N, C-alpha and C positions, 0 to 999 in steps of 0.2 A: 215442412218447415225448410228443412235442408235442402238446397238445389244446387244448380250445376258448379256456382262461385265457390264450392267449398270443396276444395282439392283433398283434402285430408280429412276425409268423413269420420274417421275415428276420433280425432281430436275436436271436430265440430260436436258431435254426439255428447264427447264427454265436458264439453262446457256449456251445452246444452243444458245436461244434468245439474252442474254446479250453479249453473241460473237458476235452476228451477227450486233448487234449495234454499234461496234466500227469499225472504219475504218483502218484496219491493213494492213499492206503489207507483211509481214512474220508470220508464226505458226510453232512452236516447240513444238515438241511432245517428248515422254521419249524416243522414240525410232526412227530411220529412218532420213533422211536427211530432212531440214528445207523446207518446201513452201512457195514459192515467188511470185507465178504468180498466179493472179486473186484470192488471198485468200479471201478478202471481198466480193465478188461477190459469191464465193462458200458457205461463209457461210451463208450468206443472203438466196441464195436458198435452203440451207439445213433447215433453220429455217422455211421458207415458206411452206415446203413439209411436217413440221414435227409438229405434235399437241400432 
């Protein structure tokens, strides 16, 4: 989930884990369409896989 554009990996990991704690139904990015299906579960799985 985290890529080369994250210059401060620790901050990115902390942010991802904080997002994963939320029960969200929609995620909006600065580009592309909103994500509205299974968002909370995807965030939780990504956080679990990222250290």
